[in-house]
N, CA and C atoms of all chains as a GROMACS GRO file, in nm:
protein
  645
    1MET      N    1  14.994   7.294   6.391
    1MET     CA    2  14.998   7.457   6.428
    1MET      C    3  14.878   7.475   6.357
    2LYS      N    4  14.865   7.474   6.272
    2LYS     CA    5  14.758   7.490   6.162
    2LYS      C    6  14.593   7.522   6.251
    3SER      N    7  14.592   7.352   6.283
    3SER     CA    8  14.474   7.309   6.298
    3SER      C    9  14.439   7.374   6.467
    4VAL      N   10  14.521   7.413   6.506
    4VAL     CA   11  14.497   7.434   6.677
    4VAL      C   12  14.400   7.568   6.616
    5LYS      N   13  14.504   7.646   6.528
    5LYS     CA   14  14.428   7.812   6.509
    5LYS      C   15  14.282   7.783   6.474
    6GLU      N   16  14.278   7.707   6.360
    6GLU     CA   17  14.123   7.636   6.348
    6GLU      C   18  14.011   7.634   6.416
    7LYS      N   19  14.084   7.565   6.501
    7LYS     CA   20  13.978   7.522   6.615
    7LYS      C   21  13.936   7.639   6.714
    8ARG      N   22  14.045   7.668   6.752
    8ARG     CA   23  13.984   7.815   6.817
    8ARG      C   24  14.013   7.978   6.744
    9PRO      N   25  13.866   8.003   6.699
    9PRO     CA   26  13.901   8.076   6.597
    9PRO      C   27  13.950   8.266   6.687
   10ALA      N   28  13.988   8.372   6.658
   10ALA     CA   29  14.018   8.505   6.705
   10ALA      C   30  13.933   8.520   6.810
   11GLY      N   31  13.942   8.570   6.868
   11GLY     CA   32  13.903   8.644   6.973
   11GLY      C   33  13.813   8.584   7.096
   12GLN      N   34  13.800   8.460   7.065
   12GLN     CA   35  13.763   8.342   7.142
   12GLN      C   36  13.870   8.302   7.277
   13LYS      N   37  13.838   8.404   7.359
   13LYS     CA   38  13.926   8.364   7.495
   13LYS      C   39  13.916   8.234   7.531
   14GLN      N   40  13.998   8.201   7.608
   14GLN     CA   41  13.980   8.011   7.686
   14GLN      C   42  14.019   8.024   7.843
   15TYR      N   43  13.895   8.199   7.876
   15TYR     CA   44  13.875   8.181   7.995
   15TYR      C   45  13.751   8.142   8.026
   16TYR      N   46  13.735   8.072   8.155
   16TYR     CA   47  13.590   8.005   8.281
   16TYR      C   48  13.498   8.156   8.288
   17ARG      N   49  13.433   8.171   8.166
   17ARG     CA   50  13.312   8.232   8.252
   17ARG      C   51  13.199   8.166   8.369
   18ARG      N   52  13.179   8.262   8.419
   18ARG     CA   53  13.080   8.233   8.551
   18ARG      C   54  12.967   8.178   8.527
   19LYS      N   55  12.848   8.090   8.471
   19LYS     CA   56  12.741   8.095   8.447
   19LYS      C   57  12.668   8.133   8.554
   20LYS      N   58  12.577   8.232   8.483
   20LYS     CA   59  12.482   8.305   8.575
   20LYS      C   60  12.348   8.249   8.618
   21VAL      N   61  12.346   8.265   8.709
   21VAL     CA   62  12.246   8.200   8.746
   21VAL      C   63  12.115   8.309   8.804
   22CYS      N   64  11.985   8.302   8.797
   22CYS     CA   65  11.910   8.355   8.805
   22CYS      C   66  11.821   8.394   8.969
   23LYS      N   67  11.806   8.537   9.018
   23LYS     CA   68  11.868   8.492   9.128
   23LYS      C   69  11.791   8.521   9.216
   24PHE      N   70  11.605   8.521   9.137
   24PHE     CA   71  11.523   8.471   9.220
   24PHE      C   72  11.429   8.315   9.219
   25CYS      N   73  11.506   8.238   9.182
   25CYS     CA   74  11.544   8.114   9.124
   25CYS      C   75  11.604   8.086   9.242
   26VAL      N   76  11.726   8.086   9.279
   26VAL     CA   77  11.844   8.079   9.389
   26VAL      C   78  11.762   8.102   9.572
   27GLU      N   79  11.711   8.220   9.537
   27GLU     CA   80  11.694   8.278   9.721
   27GLU      C   81  11.519   8.278   9.703
   28ARG      N   82  11.482   8.169   9.566
   28ARG     CA   83  11.351   8.103   9.590
   28ARG      C   84  11.206   8.252   9.681
   29ILE      N   85  11.212   8.333   9.580
   29ILE     CA   86  11.158   8.448   9.563
   29ILE      C   87  11.039   8.411   9.447
   30ASP      N   88  10.954   8.376   9.489
   30ASP     CA   89  10.812   8.320   9.361
   30ASP      C   90  10.698   8.458   9.350
   31SER      N   91  10.714   8.547   9.407
   31SER     CA   92  10.593   8.680   9.390
   31SER      C   93  10.704   8.819   9.394
   32ILE      N   94  10.703   8.844   9.265
   32ILE     CA   95  10.789   8.972   9.314
   32ILE      C   96  10.724   9.123   9.326
   33ASN      N   97  10.694   9.166   9.420
   33ASN     CA   98  10.584   9.350   9.481
   33ASN      C   99  10.696   9.396   9.408
   34TYR      N  100  10.564   9.507   9.347
   34TYR     CA  101  10.582   9.600   9.298
   34TYR      C  102  10.636   9.675   9.435
   35LYS      N  103  10.594   9.678   9.501
   35LYS     CA  104  10.640   9.756   9.636
   35LYS      C  105  10.738   9.761   9.700
   36ASP      N  106  10.866   9.658   9.659
   36ASP     CA  107  10.986   9.636   9.728
   36ASP      C  108  11.021   9.709   9.632
   37VAL      N  109  11.110   9.842   9.637
   37VAL     CA  110  11.194   9.906   9.534
   37VAL      C  111  11.302   9.885   9.537
   38LYS      N  112  11.357   9.831   9.678
   38LYS     CA  113  11.434   9.767   9.705
   38LYS      C  114  11.569   9.663   9.622
   39LEU      N  115  11.430   9.596   9.598
   39LEU     CA  116  11.464   9.479   9.541
   39LEU      C  117  11.443   9.503   9.338
   40LEU      N  118  11.402   9.602   9.328
   40LEU     CA  119  11.373   9.586   9.202
   40LEU      C  120  11.467   9.748   9.108
   41SER      N  121  11.489   9.803   9.217
   41SER     CA  122  11.635   9.894   9.171
   41SER      C  123  11.728   9.820   9.160
   42GLN      N  124  11.772   9.682   9.161
   42GLN     CA  125  11.848   9.652   9.194
   42GLN      C  126  11.877   9.564   8.955
   43PHE      N  127  11.759   9.555   8.960
   43PHE     CA  128  11.760   9.585   8.781
   43PHE      C  129  11.719   9.648   8.684
   44VAL      N  130  11.734   9.782   8.776
   44VAL     CA  131  11.722   9.935   8.692
   44VAL      C  132  11.888  10.003   8.758
   45PRO      N  133  11.945   9.949   8.631
   45PRO     CA  134  11.984  10.066   8.629
   45PRO      C  135  12.010  10.216   8.613
   46GLU      N  136  12.125  10.267   8.548
   46GLU     CA  137  12.165  10.430   8.585
   46GLU      C  138  11.984  10.496   8.509
   47ARG      N  139  11.983  10.425   8.353
   47ARG     CA  140  11.905  10.521   8.263
   47ARG      C  141  11.718  10.500   8.300
   48ALA      N  142  11.729  10.402   8.378
   48ALA     CA  143  11.663  10.359   8.427
   48ALA      C  144  11.517  10.257   8.286
   49LYS      N  145  11.640  10.216   8.276
   49LYS     CA  146  11.558  10.094   8.196
   49LYS      C  147  11.574   9.944   8.276
   50ILE      N  148  11.454   9.844   8.192
   50ILE     CA  149  11.520   9.723   8.272
   50ILE      C  150  11.609   9.644   8.236
   51MET      N  151  11.655   9.598   8.303
   51MET     CA  152  11.822   9.536   8.287
   51MET      C  153  11.752   9.403   8.187
   52PRO      N  154  11.833   9.418   8.090
   52PRO     CA  155  11.808   9.219   8.016
   52PRO      C  156  11.818   9.140   8.060
   53ARG      N  157  11.772   9.033   8.048
   53ARG     CA  158  11.852   8.911   8.099
   53ARG      C  159  11.993   8.873   8.034
   54ARG      N  160  11.990   8.870   7.914
   54ARG     CA  161  12.170   8.852   7.913
   54ARG      C  162  12.231   8.874   8.044
   55ILE      N  163  12.238   9.012   8.043
   55ILE     CA  164  12.289   9.044   8.155
   55ILE      C  165  12.300   8.988   8.274
   56SER      N  166  12.177   9.034   8.332
   56SER     CA  167  12.112   8.974   8.495
   56SER      C  168  12.158   8.841   8.522
   57GLY      N  169  12.106   8.761   8.397
   57GLY     CA  170  12.120   8.606   8.394
   57GLY      C  171  11.931   8.573   8.495
   58VAL      N  172  11.823   8.694   8.506
   58VAL     CA  173  11.720   8.601   8.582
   58VAL      C  174  11.650   8.542   8.406
   59CYS      N  175  11.604   8.372   8.509
   59CYS     CA  176  11.508   8.305   8.433
   59CYS      C  177  11.397   8.377   8.354
   60SER      N  178  11.353   8.330   8.210
   60SER     CA  179  11.211   8.407   8.138
   60SER      C  180  11.101   8.384   8.276
   61GLN      N  181  11.120   8.325   8.323
   61GLN     CA  182  10.972   8.356   8.379
   61GLN      C  183  10.963   8.462   8.495
   62HIS      N  184  11.093   8.470   8.554
   62HIS     CA  185  11.100   8.523   8.631
   62HIS      C  186  11.155   8.737   8.588
   63GLN      N  187  11.181   8.712   8.456
   63GLN     CA  188  11.190   8.832   8.383
   63GLN      C  189  11.088   8.910   8.374
   64ARG      N  190  10.972   8.797   8.340
   64ARG     CA  191  10.853   8.890   8.299
   64ARG      C  192  10.776   8.916   8.451
   65LEU      N  193  10.801   8.851   8.552
   65LEU     CA  194  10.748   8.877   8.642
   65LEU      C  195  10.755   9.040   8.663
   66LEU      N  196  10.929   9.031   8.683
   66LEU     CA  197  11.010   9.148   8.721
   66LEU      C  198  10.941   9.257   8.638
   67ASN      N  199  10.938   9.214   8.509
   67ASN     CA  200  10.882   9.342   8.440
   67ASN      C  201  10.756   9.344   8.481
   68ASP      N  202  10.637   9.307   8.510
   68ASP     CA  203  10.520   9.338   8.571
   68ASP      C  204  10.523   9.437   8.694
   69ALA      N  205  10.656   9.352   8.742
   69ALA     CA  206  10.613   9.459   8.885
   69ALA      C  207  10.715   9.595   8.826
   70ILE      N  208  10.804   9.626   8.781
   70ILE     CA  209  10.907   9.727   8.753
   70ILE      C  210  10.790   9.822   8.688
   71LYS      N  211  10.678   9.759   8.603
   71LYS     CA  212  10.595   9.864   8.511
   71LYS      C  213  10.474   9.925   8.611
   72LYS      N  214  10.447   9.887   8.693
   72LYS     CA  215  10.359   9.878   8.793
   72LYS      C  216  10.416  10.012   8.897
   73ALA      N  217  10.559   9.948   8.954
   73ALA     CA  218  10.619  10.036   9.030
   73ALA      C  219  10.609  10.179   8.952
   74ARG      N  220  10.672  10.162   8.827
   74ARG     CA  221  10.699  10.348   8.735
   74ARG      C  222  10.550  10.388   8.742
   75ASN      N  223  10.404  10.324   8.770
   75ASN     CA  224  10.322  10.411   8.706
   75ASN      C  225  10.275  10.486   8.854
   76ILE      N  226  10.365  10.477   8.948
   76ILE     CA  227  10.298  10.510   9.136
   76ILE      C  228  10.423  10.559   9.136
   77ALA      N  229  10.483  10.566   9.089
   77ALA     CA  230  10.635  10.675   9.093
   77ALA      C  231  10.709  10.612   9.218
   78LEU      N  232  10.768  10.482   9.215
   78LEU     CA  233  10.870  10.425   9.307
   78LEU      C  234  10.944  10.408   9.233
   79LEU      N  235  10.914  10.378   9.087
   79LEU     CA  236  11.061  10.385   8.988
   79LEU      C  237  11.025  10.519   8.863
   80PRO      N  238  11.211  10.565   8.804
   80PRO     CA  239  11.204  10.628   8.743
   80PRO      C  240  11.122  10.557   8.582
   81PHE      N  241  11.038  10.637   8.530
   81PHE     CA  242  11.057  10.560   8.359
   81PHE      C  243  11.206  10.610   8.313
   82SER      N  244  11.205  10.755   8.314
   82SER     CA  245  11.344  10.769   8.212
   82SER      C  246  11.452  10.883   8.353
   83THR      N  247  11.572  10.881   8.302
   83THR     CA  248  11.640  10.962   8.424
   83THR      C  249  11.724  11.069   8.241
   84GLU      N  250  11.724  11.202   8.330
   84GLU     CA  251  11.744  11.307   8.189
   84GLU      C  252  11.883  11.244   8.158
   85MET      N  253   8.421   8.799   9.484
   85MET     CA  254   8.532   8.909   9.563
   85MET      C  255   8.636   8.912   9.534
   86ARG      N  256   8.732   9.043   9.502
   86ARG     CA  257   8.882   8.997   9.476
   86ARG      C  258   8.961   9.030   9.584
   87ASN      N  259   9.069   9.066   9.582
   87ASN     CA  260   9.143   9.150   9.643
   87ASN      C  261   9.219   9.177   9.571
   88TYR      N  262   9.262   9.375   9.614
   88TYR     CA  263   9.300   9.476   9.564
   88TYR      C  264   9.364   9.534   9.622
   89GLU      N  265   9.507   9.584   9.604
   89GLU     CA  266   9.536   9.706   9.656
   89GLU      C  267   9.585   9.832   9.575
   90ILE      N  268   9.510   9.913   9.663
   90ILE     CA  269   9.482  10.083   9.608
   90ILE      C  270   9.617  10.078   9.654
   91MET      N  271   9.712  10.217   9.573
   91MET     CA  272   9.780  10.240   9.667
   91MET      C  273   9.749  10.447   9.570
   92PHE      N  274   9.781  10.515   9.692
   92PHE     CA  275   9.737  10.670   9.628
   92PHE      C  276   9.830  10.749   9.649
   93ILE      N  277   9.915  10.856   9.597
   93ILE     CA  278   9.973  10.945   9.678
   93ILE      C  279   9.901  11.083   9.682
   94VAL      N  280   9.949  11.106   9.795
   94VAL     CA  281   9.855  11.255   9.785
   94VAL      C  282   9.938  11.333   9.846
   95ASN      N  283   9.911  11.505   9.798
   95ASN     CA  284  10.028  11.614   9.799
   95ASN      C  285  10.072  11.599   9.911
   96PRO      N  286  10.218  11.638   9.963
   96PRO     CA  287  10.304  11.662  10.124
   96PRO      C  288  10.212  11.752  10.135
   97MET      N  289  10.178  11.851  10.102
   97MET     CA  290  10.093  11.974  10.210
   97MET      C  291   9.982  11.967  10.249
   98THR      N  292   9.878  11.847  10.182
   98THR     CA  293   9.790  11.832  10.261
   98THR      C  294   9.818  11.749  10.418
   99PRO      N  295   9.739  11.854  10.537
   99PRO     CA  296   9.755  11.831  10.632
   99PRO      C  297   9.676  11.649  10.724
  100GLU      N  298   9.719  11.660  10.830
  100GLU     CA  299   9.761  11.472  10.838
  100GLU      C  300   9.578  11.492  10.820
  101GLU      N  301   9.481  11.524  10.900
  101GLU     CA  302   9.392  11.503  10.912
  101GLU      C  303   9.285  11.528  10.774
  102GLU      N  304   9.341  11.612  10.674
  102GLU     CA  305   9.286  11.591  10.591
  102GLU      C  306   9.287  11.438  10.470
  103ILE      N  307   9.426  11.426  10.508
  103ILE     CA  308   9.467  11.244  10.500
  103ILE      C  309   9.316  11.138  10.536
  104ASP      N  310   9.327  11.146  10.653
  104ASP     CA  311   9.238  11.096  10.727
  104ASP      C  312   9.100  11.080  10.672
  105LYS      N  313   9.066  11.212  10.661
  105LYS     CA  314   8.928  11.251  10.574
  105LYS      C  315   8.920  11.147  10.472
  106ILE      N  316   9.028  11.163  10.317
  106ILE     CA  317   9.009  11.085  10.202
  106ILE      C  318   9.029  10.974  10.288
  107ASN      N  319   9.086  10.875  10.391
  107ASN     CA  320   9.093  10.751  10.357
  107ASN      C  321   8.964  10.722  10.480
  108GLY      N  322   8.897  10.793  10.527
  108GLY     CA  323   8.761  10.753  10.584
  108GLY      C  324   8.687  10.741  10.493
  109GLN      N  325   8.654  10.833  10.360
  109GLN     CA  326   8.590  10.862  10.271
  109GLN      C  327   8.572  10.683  10.187
  110LEU      N  328   8.707  10.698  10.165
  110LEU     CA  329   8.742  10.526  10.097
  110LEU      C  330   8.636  10.420  10.191
  111GLU      N  331   8.698  10.407  10.251
  111GLU     CA  332   8.625  10.260  10.386
  111GLU      C  333   8.509  10.314  10.387
  112SER      N  334   8.433  10.421  10.345
  112SER     CA  335   8.261  10.417  10.409
  112SER      C  336   8.282  10.334  10.298
  113ILE      N  337   8.295  10.418  10.175
  113ILE     CA  338   8.262  10.335  10.030
  113ILE      C  339   8.305  10.166   9.986
  114ILE      N  340   8.414  10.174  10.095
  114ILE     CA  341   8.412  10.002  10.024
  114ILE      C  342   8.339   9.918  10.126
  115THR      N  343   8.330   9.982  10.338
  115THR     CA  344   8.219   9.892  10.377
  115THR      C  345   8.034   9.901  10.320
  116SER      N  346   8.036  10.016  10.288
  116SER     CA  347   7.881   9.972  10.226
  116SER      C  348   7.866   9.958  10.163
  117GLY      N  349   7.952   9.911  10.053
  117GLY     CA  350   7.931   9.864   9.921
  117GLY      C  351   7.998   9.697   9.931
  118GLY      N  352   8.008   9.645  10.043
  118GLY     CA  353   7.996   9.487  10.121
  118GLY      C  354   8.181   9.489  10.110
  119GLY      N  355   8.236   9.611  10.067
  119GLY     CA  356   8.394   9.482  10.108
  119GLY      C  357   8.450   9.497  10.183
  120LYS      N  358   8.560   9.429  10.244
  120LYS     CA  359   8.607   9.456  10.339
  120LYS      C  360   8.805   9.510  10.332
  121ILE      N  361   8.830   9.537  10.396
  121ILE     CA  362   8.927   9.571  10.463
  121ILE      C  363   9.043   9.515  10.554
  122ASP      N  364   9.121   9.498  10.457
  122ASP     CA  365   9.242   9.379  10.520
  122ASP      C  366   9.342   9.466  10.600
  123LYS      N  367   9.396   9.619  10.503
  123LYS     CA  368   9.495   9.663  10.548
  123LYS      C  369   9.518   9.797  10.528
  124LEU      N  370   9.472   9.899  10.614
  124LEU     CA  371   9.528  10.051  10.583
  124LEU      C  372   9.683  10.094  10.631
  125GLU      N  373   9.751  10.134  10.529
  125GLU     CA  374   9.893  10.170  10.571
  125GLU      C  375   9.892  10.306  10.536
  126LYS      N  376   9.932  10.377  10.613
  126LYS     CA  377  10.017  10.521  10.587
  126LYS      C  378  10.125  10.505  10.555
  127MET      N  379  10.188  10.504  10.453
  127MET     CA  380  10.343  10.429  10.414
  127MET      C  381  10.393  10.538  10.461
  128GLY      N  382  10.341  10.685  10.439
  128GLY     CA  383  10.406  10.866  10.509
  128GLY      C  384  10.496  10.919  10.383
  129LYS      N  385  10.577  10.966  10.437
  129LYS     CA  386  10.661  11.094  10.257
  129LYS      C  387  10.776  11.025  10.262
  130ARG      N  388  10.765  10.985  10.088
  130ARG     CA  389  10.840  10.941  10.006
  130ARG      C  390  10.900  11.031   9.884
  131ARG      N  391  11.014  11.003   9.852
  131ARG     CA  392  11.078  11.132   9.732
  131ARG      C  393  10.972  11.040   9.607
  132LEU      N  394  10.919  11.145   9.476
  132LEU     CA  395  10.882  11.057   9.420
  132LEU      C  396  10.990  11.017   9.318
  133ALA      N  397  10.984  10.914   9.225
  133ALA     CA  398  11.120  10.868   9.153
  133ALA      C  399  11.058  10.959   9.008
  134TYR      N  400  11.034  11.056   8.962
  134TYR     CA  401  10.945  11.181   8.845
  134TYR      C  402  10.860  11.233   8.918
  135GLU      N  403  10.863  11.355   8.887
  135GLU     CA  404  10.796  11.496   8.901
  135GLU      C  405  10.657  11.472   8.875
  136VAL      N  406  10.528  11.482   8.982
  136VAL     CA  407  10.447  11.477   8.978
  136VAL      C  408  10.297  11.571   9.026
  137ASP      N  409  10.259  11.684   8.895
  137ASP     CA  410  10.195  11.816   8.937
  137ASP      C  411  10.268  11.830   9.046
  138LYS      N  412  10.421  11.871   8.978
  138LYS     CA  413  10.523  11.984   9.022
  138LYS      C  414  10.546  11.957   9.173
  139GLN      N  415  10.534  11.793   9.196
  139GLN     CA  416  10.561  11.807   9.349
  139GLN      C  417  10.699  11.710   9.304
  140ARG      N  418  10.779  11.677   9.411
  140ARG     CA  419  10.936  11.617   9.412
  140ARG      C  420  10.918  11.480   9.532
  141GLU      N  421  10.747  11.494   9.630
  141GLU     CA  422  10.754  11.438   9.694
  141GLU      C  423  10.643  11.381   9.733
  142GLY      N  424  10.564  11.288   9.788
  142GLY     CA  425  10.457  11.262   9.802
  142GLY      C  426  10.430  11.146   9.958
  143TYR      N  427  10.310  11.172  10.000
  143TYR     CA  428  10.246  11.061  10.095
  143TYR      C  429  10.197  10.975  10.046
  144TYR      N  430  10.272  10.804  10.083
  144TYR     CA  431  10.202  10.713  10.011
  144TYR      C  432  10.094  10.635  10.079
  145VAL      N  433   9.959  10.569  10.057
  145VAL     CA  434   9.880  10.568  10.144
  145VAL      C  435   9.859  10.391  10.128
  146LEU      N  436   9.801  10.333  10.138
  146LEU     CA  437   9.794  10.146  10.063
  146LEU      C  438   9.655  10.098  10.123
  147PHE      N  439   9.578  10.083  10.062
  147PHE     CA  440   9.480  10.006  10.126
  147PHE      C  441   9.509   9.873  10.029
  148ALA      N  442   9.454   9.785  10.186
  148ALA     CA  443   9.440   9.617  10.072
  148ALA      C  444   9.313   9.561  10.127
  149ILE      N  445   9.247   9.499  10.010
  149ILE     CA  446   9.038   9.578  10.034
  149ILE      C  447   9.036   9.431   9.947
  150GLY      N  448   8.972   9.371  10.009
  150GLY     CA  449   8.880   9.276   9.928
  150GLY      C  450   8.708   9.327   9.865
  151ALA      N  451   8.700   9.356   9.722
  151ALA     CA  452   8.621   9.393   9.711
  151ALA      C  453   8.572   9.329   9.502
  152ASN      N  454   8.445   9.432   9.486
  152ASN     CA  455   8.436   9.411   9.403
  152ASN      C  456   8.412   9.461   9.303
  153GLY      N  457   8.383   9.500   9.118
  153GLY     CA  458   8.472   9.567   9.032
  153GLY      C  459   8.368   9.705   9.088
  154ASP      N  460   8.243   9.710   9.112
  154ASP     CA  461   8.148   9.834   9.161
  154ASP      C  462   8.210   9.918   9.198
  155ILE      N  463   8.267   9.838   9.329
  155ILE     CA  464   8.349   9.940   9.476
  155ILE      C  465   8.505   9.971   9.409
  156ILE      N  466   8.569   9.934   9.323
  156ILE     CA  467   8.667   9.939   9.268
  156ILE      C  468   8.667  10.140   9.166
  157LYS      N  469   8.596  10.138   9.134
  157LYS     CA  470   8.561  10.114   9.036
  157LYS      C  471   8.518  10.307   9.114
  158GLU      N  472   8.420  10.328   9.194
  158GLU     CA  473   8.328  10.431   9.255
  158GLU      C  474   8.491  10.483   9.337
  159CYS      N  475   8.569  10.394   9.406
  159CYS     CA  476   8.705  10.415   9.465
  159CYS      C  477   8.811  10.537   9.386
  160GLU      N  478   8.825  10.477   9.211
  160GLU     CA  479   8.886  10.539   9.167
  160GLU      C  480   8.804  10.677   9.140
  161ARG      N  481   8.695  10.655   9.110
  161ARG     CA  482   8.652  10.774   9.110
  161ARG      C  483   8.666  10.874   9.152
  162ARG      N  484   8.609  10.842   9.273
  162ARG     CA  485   8.617  10.925   9.437
  162ARG      C  486   8.807  11.020   9.387
  163LEU      N  487   8.902  10.875   9.371
  163LEU     CA  488   9.020  10.968   9.391
  163LEU      C  489   9.067  11.045   9.278
  164ARG      N  490   9.017  11.024   9.196
  164ARG     CA  491   9.004  11.115   9.063
  164ARG      C  492   8.978  11.278   9.055
  165VAL      N  493   8.891  11.288   9.180
  165VAL     CA  494   8.798  11.345   9.212
  165VAL      C  495   8.902  11.452   9.364
  166ILE      N  496   8.882  11.344   9.415
  166ILE     CA  497   8.983  11.525   9.520
  166ILE      C  498   9.075  11.562   9.485
  167ASP      N  499   9.093  11.666   9.496
  167ASP     CA  500   9.246  11.718   9.454
  167ASP      C  501   9.391  11.728   9.473
  168ALA      N  502   9.394  11.628   9.646
  168ALA     CA  503   9.472  11.685   9.681
  168ALA      C  504   9.562  11.529   9.685
  169VAL      N  505   9.458  11.363   9.568
  169VAL     CA  506   9.572  11.249   9.544
  169VAL      C  507   9.628  11.305   9.389
  170ILE      N  508   9.727  11.307   9.426
  170ILE     CA  509   9.789  11.388   9.291
  170ILE      C  510   9.818  11.203   9.178
  171LYS      N  511   9.821  11.067   9.224
  171LYS     CA  512   9.834  10.958   9.187
  171LYS      C  513   9.773  10.836   9.236
  172TYR      N  514   9.683  10.753   9.189
  172TYR     CA  515   9.692  10.583   9.213
  172TYR      C  516   9.708  10.526   9.158
  173ILE      N  517   9.727  10.380   9.207
  173ILE     CA  518   9.697  10.262   9.138
  173ILE      C  519   9.635  10.181   9.205
  174THR      N  520   9.520  10.115   9.100
  174THR     CA  521   9.480   9.974   9.192
  174THR      C  522   9.551   9.823   9.113
  175VAL      N  523   9.585   9.740   9.189
  175VAL     CA  524   9.660   9.639   9.164
  175VAL      C  525   9.588   9.551   9.204
  176ARG      N  526   9.550   9.396   9.174
  176ARG     CA  527   9.477   9.302   9.156
  176ARG      C  528   9.537   9.251   9.223
  177VAL      N  529   9.546   9.171   9.340
  177VAL     CA  530   9.655   9.062   9.398
  177VAL      C  531   9.586   8.900   9.429
  178ASP      N  532   9.474   8.908   9.429
  178ASP     CA  533   9.423   8.787   9.408
  178ASP      C  534   9.549   8.592   9.376
  179GLU      N  535   9.511   8.646   9.174
  179GLU     CA  536   9.589   8.546   9.157
  179GLU      C  537   9.746   8.507   9.165
  180GLU      N  538   9.831   8.657   9.157
  180GLU     CA  539   9.942   8.644   9.229
  180GLU      C  540   9.974   8.529   9.363
  181VAL      N  541   9.852   8.561   9.461
  181VAL     CA  542   9.883   8.533   9.572
  181VAL      C  543   9.896   8.368   9.563
  182ARG      N  544   9.761   8.318   9.437
  182ARG     CA  545   9.719   8.173   9.463
  182ARG      C  546   9.850   8.143   9.402
  183ARG      N  547   9.894   8.193   9.279
  183ARG     CA  548  10.022   8.122   9.227
  183ARG      C  549  10.164   8.130   9.329
  184SER      N  550  10.181   8.167   9.371
  184SER     CA  551  10.287   8.208   9.469
  184SER      C  552  10.231   8.057   9.576
  185GLU      N  553  10.078   8.049   9.602
  185GLU     CA  554  10.051   7.969   9.722
  185GLU      C  555  10.124   7.847   9.626
  186LYS      N  556  10.070   7.798   9.476
  186LYS     CA  557  10.094   7.679   9.418
  186LYS      C  558  10.194   7.649   9.366
  187ILE      N  559  10.389   7.750   9.370
  187ILE     CA  560  10.474   7.707   9.348
  187ILE      C  561  10.473   7.643   9.489
  188ARG      N  562  10.460   7.706   9.632
  188ARG     CA  563  10.516   7.703   9.779
  188ARG      C  564  10.476   7.560   9.764
  189ALA      N  565  10.334   7.487   9.724
  189ALA     CA  566  10.287   7.390   9.758
  189ALA      C  567  10.405   7.260   9.693
  190PHE      N  568  10.423   7.299   9.570
  190PHE     CA  569  10.484   7.236   9.460
  190PHE      C  570  10.627   7.227   9.548
  191ARG      N  571  10.685   7.352   9.560
  191ARG     CA  572  10.785   7.273   9.640
  191ARG      C  573  10.825   7.204   9.757
  192GLN      N  574  10.718   7.211   9.820
  192GLN     CA  575  10.747   7.156   9.960
  192GLN      C  576  10.706   6.969   9.953
  193LYS      N  577  10.650   6.967   9.817
  193LYS     CA  578  10.578   6.844   9.835
  193LYS      C  579  10.742   6.769   9.751
  194ARG      N  580  10.786   6.837   9.616
  194ARG     CA  581  10.927   6.794   9.551
  194ARG      C  582  11.032   6.762   9.724
  195ALA      N  583  11.023   6.907   9.747
  195ALA     CA  584  11.121   6.821   9.836
  195ALA      C  585  11.122   6.738  10.007
  196ALA      N  586  10.954   6.743   9.989
  196ALA     CA  587  10.923   6.623  10.056
  196ALA      C  588  10.975   6.443  10.030
  197ARG      N  589  10.968   6.434   9.880
  197ARG     CA  590  10.996   6.332   9.807
  197ARG      C  591  11.154   6.293   9.790
  198ARG      N  592  11.191   6.438   9.784
  198ARG     CA  593  11.354   6.479   9.750
  198ARG      C  594  11.414   6.366   9.879
  199GLY      N  595  11.284   6.426  10.034
  199GLY     CA  596  11.453   6.442  10.132
  199GLY      C  597  11.397   6.260  10.135
  200GLY      N  598  11.318   6.205  10.073
  200GLY     CA  599  11.297   6.067  10.127
  200GLY      C  600  11.411   5.976  10.017
  201LYS      N  601  11.440   6.001   9.880
  201LYS     CA  602  11.497   5.956   9.825
  201LYS      C  603  11.682   5.969   9.853
  202PRO      N  604  11.691   6.059   9.831
  202PRO     CA  605  11.866   6.048   9.925
  202PRO      C  606  11.891   5.962  10.057
  203GLY      N  607  11.839   6.024  10.153
  203GLY     CA  608  11.879   5.890  10.261
  203GLY      C  609  11.847   5.745  10.181
  204ALA      N  610  11.786   5.710  10.100
  204ALA     CA  611  11.754   5.574  10.025
  204ALA      C  612  11.895   5.501   9.996
  205ALA      N  613  11.954   5.627   9.895
  205ALA     CA  614  12.045   5.633   9.843
  205ALA      C  615  12.193   5.578   9.891
  206GLN      N  616  12.190   5.685  10.044
  206GLN     CA  617  12.256   5.674  10.112
  206GLN      C  618  12.324   5.550  10.214
  207THR      N  619  12.159   5.524  10.222
  207THR     CA  620  12.192   5.338  10.284
  207THR      C  621  12.266   5.254  10.195
  208GLN      N  622  12.233   5.252  10.073
  208GLN     CA  623  12.224   5.190  10.017
  208GLN      C  624  12.410   5.152   9.957
  209HIS      N  625  12.438   5.293   9.952
  209HIS     CA  626  12.587   5.281   9.933
  209HIS      C  627  12.618   5.266  10.019
  210SER      N  628  12.648   5.257  10.186
  210SER     CA  629  12.721   5.257  10.299
  210SER      C  630  12.741   5.091  10.285
  211GLU      N  631  12.571   5.048  10.226
  211GLU     CA  632  12.622   4.874  10.189
  211GLU      C  633  12.687   4.816  10.150
  212GLU      N  634  12.729   4.934  10.020
  212GLU     CA  635  12.762   4.822   9.951
  212GLU      C  636  12.940   4.844  10.000
  213ALA      N  637  12.977   4.970  10.049
  213ALA     CA  638  13.133   5.002  10.159
  213ALA      C  639  13.155   4.906  10.182
  214MET      N  640  13.015   4.852  10.297
  214MET     CA  641  13.049   4.718  10.424
  214MET      C  642  13.096   4.597  10.301
  215GLN      N  643  13.033   4.597  10.197
  215GLN     CA  644  13.042   4.498  10.110
  215GLN      C  645  13.233   4.470  10.034
   0.00000   0.00000   0.00000
């Protein structure tokens, strides 16, 4: 009984977490354009911060491109820097 | 010669003719400097994501051009001078385009290679099944 407990420490529940996949890899989007507000706004939650990779599941290459695109879009007022 | 995109926002109060005049000025700068205009798009009025010059709206114009640094410099200087233009950005696009083309070519090559192999594997399987 005790050995089972040790194998499964408290807080580690046994449920199946779906593996996150990179949206851009799956949909074969290789260039992320700064003008595509509809696409970019999916990765900019309410506070207008860029969504971290650990939440969105975007791969590092695409996250880098996404970062650049979002920052360009912010410069030309397509996306906000922050919200009140 | 490199490919650039110049996007700028004009004050929404400015009349249409004024915007056309600005576009004409930029066009003449680009063509006289030896550049070429691939696309001129008036994207129209849009809501700005944040306030710029006390404006909540702006008239977006997009130029896609092939030019060199001197032309870009002159265009930016001109945009800065014109009062109606409240914001502008210049983005170099040729590297991006080249990169995505490379990826696409690579993907096609791989797809072609893969397209050959699974077929062969399948025939082998069916042969085994037959035996």
